[in-house]
N, C-alpha and C positions, 0 to 999 in steps of 0.2 A: 680553840674549838677542835679539840681532839686531833690536833695536827692535821688537819685543822677542823674540817667540817665534813658533812656528809652531803652528797649531791642531790639536788632536787629533781623530781620528776613532775610532770604536769598534773598528776592525779590529785583529785580533791580541790582543784581550783574553782570548781563550782560552788564551793563554800563561800566564795567571795561575791557571788552573784546576788545583787541586792533584791532581786525579785523573789528569792527564796527565803529572805530573812523576815523574821517577825520578832519584835521586841517584847520581853517580859517587863513587868513593872519594875521600875528602878528601886522600889521599896522592898522587893523580895530578896531576902538573904538566902543563899544556897550553900550547901556543903559540897565541896569538891574533894572527894577522897576515893582512892582506888584501893580495894581490899587485897593487899599483897599477902596472901596466906598460902601455906603449902597446898599445891594442887592448882593454883591460879595459872592459867595457860592462855597465851596469846600468840597470834601470828604477827611477825614483825618484818617490815621491809624498810631498809635504810639505803639511801643513795647519797653520794657525795661528789661534788665537783670542786676543784680548787685550781687556782692559777696565781702566779706571782713571780717574784724574783728573790733569790737568796744570795747573800754575800759569802763567797768562799775565800778563806785566808790565802794570801799569796805565798808562794814558796820562796819568793825573793824578798830579802830584808828591805824594809822601807817602802815597798810597793803597796799601793792601795788594794784592798780586797776586790776580787772579780765578781761582778754581778752576773748570775746565770739564771735563765728562766726555769721555772718549775711548774708542772701541771700534773693533774691526776684525776682519776675517777674511780669510784668503787661502788659496789652493790652487794648487799647482803640480804638474803631472805631466809628466815628461819622461824620455827615454832619454839616457844620457850615455856618451860614449866617450872614453877617455883618449888624447890625442895625444902624440907625441914633440915636446917643445919645442925651439926653436932655441937656447935658453940653458939650461944645467944649473941655473941659479938660479930658473927659472920652472916653473910648473905650468900645463898647458894641456889643456882638454877641448873637445869639440864636443857640443852638446845639440840635441835635437829636441823642442820643447815640444808636448805633446798637449792639455793643458788648463791654462788660466790664468785665475784670477779674483782680484781684489784690491779690497776695500772698506774704507773707513775713515771714521769720523765723529768730528770734533773740535768739541765744542759743537754747533752746528746746521749746521756745514759738512760736507757729504758729499763724499767723493772716491772715485772708482773708476778702475781702470786695467786694461789687458790688453795683449795682443800681437797685432799684425796678422798674419793668416795668412802673408803674404809674407815675414816675417822671424822665423818661429818656429824657424828653425835658427840657432844662435848658437855662436860660439867664445868661451870664457871663459878668460882668462889671469890668473894670479895671480903677483905678484912681491912677496914680503914681505907687508905688510899691505894692499897695493893690489890690487884686483881690477877688471878691465875687460872688459866684453863687447862684441862687435861681431858683426854678421851678414854673412856672405859673400854674402848674397842681396839686400842693400839697406840704406839708412841707417836707424838707429834714432831714435826720439824720446827726449827725456830721460825722459819718463814710462815708456817701455818699459825703459830702462836701470835706472830706480829700482825697478821690479818685480823685476828679475833680481839686481841687485847686493846686495840685502838677504837673498838666499837663502844657505844654507850652501854651502860648496865642499868636497865630500866628500874629494877627494885631500889636502886640508889637515886636515880635521876628523877623519876616521876613524883614520888612523895615529896621531894625537895622543891619541886616547882609548884606544887599545890598548896593552898593556904592552910594554916593550922586550925583556923576557925571559920565559921560561915561568913560569907562576904556578899556585898552588894555591888552592882555595876559602878565603876568608878573607883572602887577601893583597890589598893595595891599592897604588896608585901615583898619581902626580900627572899630570894631563892636561898636555900641552905648551902653551906659550904660544900656538902657532898654533891649537890646538884651542879654547882658551879664547877667543881672539879671534873664531873662527868662531861660537861659541855666544853671545857677548855683543855682538859688533860693536864691541868696544873697540879703539881705536887705541893706547891706552896703559894698561897695568895697573899701578896704583900699589901695591896690596897685596891679599893673599888668594890662595887657590889653589882649584882644583877637583880633588877626589879621585875616583878610580875604583876600585871593589872587585869582585873576582870573588866573587859570592855563592854560586854553585853551578851545577849542570847540570840540564837537563830534556830531555824528548824530545817532539816534536810531529810527527805524520805521518811517523814513522820518521826524522826529522832530529834530530841531536844538537845541542843549543843550550847555550851558556854564558850565564848571566845576569849582567849587570853592574849595579852600583849607582853612580850619579853624584851627588855632592853637594859643596857648598861655597859660599863667598861671596867675591866679588871687588869691588874698588872701582877705578875708573879713569875714563877720558874717552872718549866717542865723539861722534857728530855731535849728540847731545842735550846735550852738555856733561858736567860731572862727574856721576857716578852710581854707585850700588852695586847689585849684583845677587846675589840668592840663588837657587841652582839646586838642584833635586832631580829625579832622573830615573832611568830604567831603560833598559838596552839589551840586545839579544840578538845573540849572535854565532853564526852557523851553522858548526859545526866540520866539516861535510862539504863545504860549498862555500867555506869560508874567506871569509865575507862578513858584514859587520855588517848584519843584515837589519831591525833595528827600533831606533828611538831615540825615547823620549818624555821630554820635559823640561818640568817646571812651574817657573815662576820668578816672583820678585817683583823689579821694577825700580824703584828709588827714584831720582828725580831730585834732585840736590843743588844748593844755592846756593853762593856763594863761601865761606860759613862752614861748609860740609858739613852744613847743615840740610836736611831733606827738604822739598821743595816740590812734590812730585807722586809718585804711586805708580801703577804699571801692573802688573797681573798677567796672565800669559799662559801658554798651553800650546802647546808645539811637538811635533809628531809626524811622524816620517819612517819610511816603509817602503822597503826596497830589495830587489830581486829580480834574480837573474842573467838575462841575455838569451840565450836558446838560439840564436836566429837573428838576425844583424845586421839592423837596420831598413834599408830600401832607401836612405833619405836620409842614413844615416850610414855606408854601405858604401864600400869603396875606390873602386869605379867612380863613385859619386856625388860623392865628395870630390876625385877626381883633378884635375878641371879648375877647382876653386875656389881662390881665393887665401885661404889660411888663416893668413897672416901679416898683422898689422895694418899698414896703410899710410895715406897721406893720403886716399885715396878711400874705402876700406871702413870707416873710422872716423868719417866725416862724420856729423853729427847732422841730423835733419830737424825743421824748425819748420813746422807746418801749422796756422794759426789760422783755422778755418772761420768764426768770428764776424767776425773782422776782414777776412778775405778775402785773406790773403797766405801764400805758401809759399816756403821757401828752405832751402838746406843750409848748414851752418856747421861749421868745425873745432872740436874739443873744447877748444881753448885759449880759446874764447870762451864767454860765458854770456849768456843772455837777461836783460836788466835790467828796466826799467819797460815796461809795456804800458798806454798811456793814450790814450784817444780813438782817433785814426787813426795812432798812432805806436808803434814798437817800438824799443827800444835794445838794443845788444849791447856788452859790455865785455870787454876782454882783460886778463889778469893783468899783462902788461908795459906797460900804459898806454894801449892803443888804445881808441877808442870809435866806434860807428856809430849813426846815427839814420836810421831808415827811416820814411818818411811816405807814407801812401796818399792819392791824390787822385782825384776823379771825372774822367771823360774831359775835360771842358771846362777843368779847372783844371791839367792836366798842363803844365808849362812847356816851351817849346822849349829845347834845350840851350844855345844862345847866350844866351837870356834868363836862364837859370839862372846861367850864368857871370857875367853882368853883375850879377845880384842878389848873388851871393857876393862879387864884387870890391867892390861898394859897401859891403857889410857889413864886410868886412875893413878897408877904408879908414876907416870910421867907428870901428872898434875900434882904430885906429892900429897895425895890423899892417903889417909890411914884407913885400911880396910879392917874392920873389927869383927865382921861375921859374914859368912857366905852360905847361901842356900843353893846347892848345885841344880843344874837343869832337871826339870821334872815334866814329863809329858802329861798334859791334861786333856788332850784330844788326839785320837789316832786317825788313821786313814779313813776316808780320802782327804780330809782336811786335818793336817797335823799342826798341833799347837803345843809349844813348850814354853816354860817360864823358869826364871831364876831370879835371885835377889841378892843384894849386898847391903850391909850397914857400913857407912864410911864417915870419916870426920875430915872436913876441910878447915884447917885452922882450929877454930873453936866451934864451928858449926857441925852438928850431927845430922846426918840425912839418911833416909832410906831410899835405895835405888832399886827399882823394879824393872825387869826386862822380860821380853817375850819375843818368840819367833813363830810366825804363822806361815805355813806353806801349803799352797794349793796348786792344781795343775796349771792355772793361768798366771801364777806368780805368788808373791808372798809379801809379808809385812814384818818389819822389826819395830819393836816398841821399846822406848827408853823413858822411864819416869823418875823424876827427882822429887821426893816428898819429905815433909817435916818428919823427923824420926819418931816423934811421940804421937802422931796423928794416925791412929789405927783405922778410923772411919774412912779417911781418904784412901788408905791402902786397899780396903775392901772395895771401894768404888773403882779403883784402877783395875782390880781383878774382874769386876763386872764389865768394864769397857773392853778389856782384852778378850773375854769369852764371847763377846758379841761381834768381834771383827770378822769381816769377810771381804775377799777380793771379788769384784763384780765384773771385771773384764780382763782380757789378756794384757799383761804388763809387758811392753816392748822394751828391748834394750836400746840405749842411745847409740846412734850411728856416728 
């Protein structure tokens, strides 16, 4: 359940009050379909609560895994407008987040996350099982992406929960693979199904509602590894507005080891309410979106790394990931084999570009690398922030590599950059240049005493 679930609030419990219920004829077949067409806009509120235990591998050989408690809550409130995708295989929406909170505790470690006000408008694109958000207003941090990417995507979830044909009370059908994936966050479903049943009809505030029952168990793989999830839930479909207005799912999420044995259990509650939007919010209106780039490109999908403790800030493409952060150093790794080392230095320790080149050349000679080409230091930014770069082509045995270096110097300190890249990959080379140009020192770097 989306690692796992979303937390329930008490709203709409009046739907269960029998005094308000009225039954339609069991012989009446109804069509339950929500028109997900471009422009379709809803207000969504999602809440999650989860609690359980995880098994953490022991660092000592032969010792049993340690069970640690885990708990968490989250809340998301946003308005969402369906956009016309550039590709018929894609689903695309734009959201304006109004309230975001995320808290999680694993053992004694507490985590919290949110969204900066400047990037609370996001475009969400889904292609198959992959979902990617970006903001047309600025770069996102990985933490902000993590908050959003675990939320359900209603254009994929809702149609998959609703029946393909008219149904009568008592009839049931299987949720689609896309809907099950949204509820469970599973990338691969190996066995099991989720069934949906039309239980009957009720009436609330003069609105005709169809009540649905959701149940089933599935086993598969998500980012937690092998797991099994049992779901039980209720949904209400508004027959007058053709909208799934309420979904509440309680589930048990069993984490499995390689022998399919349970090594951790998390229980959670997910609750979502959806309401139609009578008037389009100003930040989702046509005039507001007209001048924005709503297609993902190299610029609007950049990620922001801003480490206030370390004192460094930069942008990086999504093909890169932050690796180790130790002392005054940050590493980045690329799936195609590139690596970058960023080192912060106090003002007095920032090397001159020519001295850094000599240091690098001496190290490569000591390592018996053959230097085949050298681009001497070139200044690409002047005072008050000075940025210089240089590069070398080298061969280590039979391996040919491109080595990129840079020196950034500011009043509060500086940065040295060392990148080792596949020699033939010019795209990675240009991405390193983009990262280097975005570097800045955000606090005074002190010398070690």
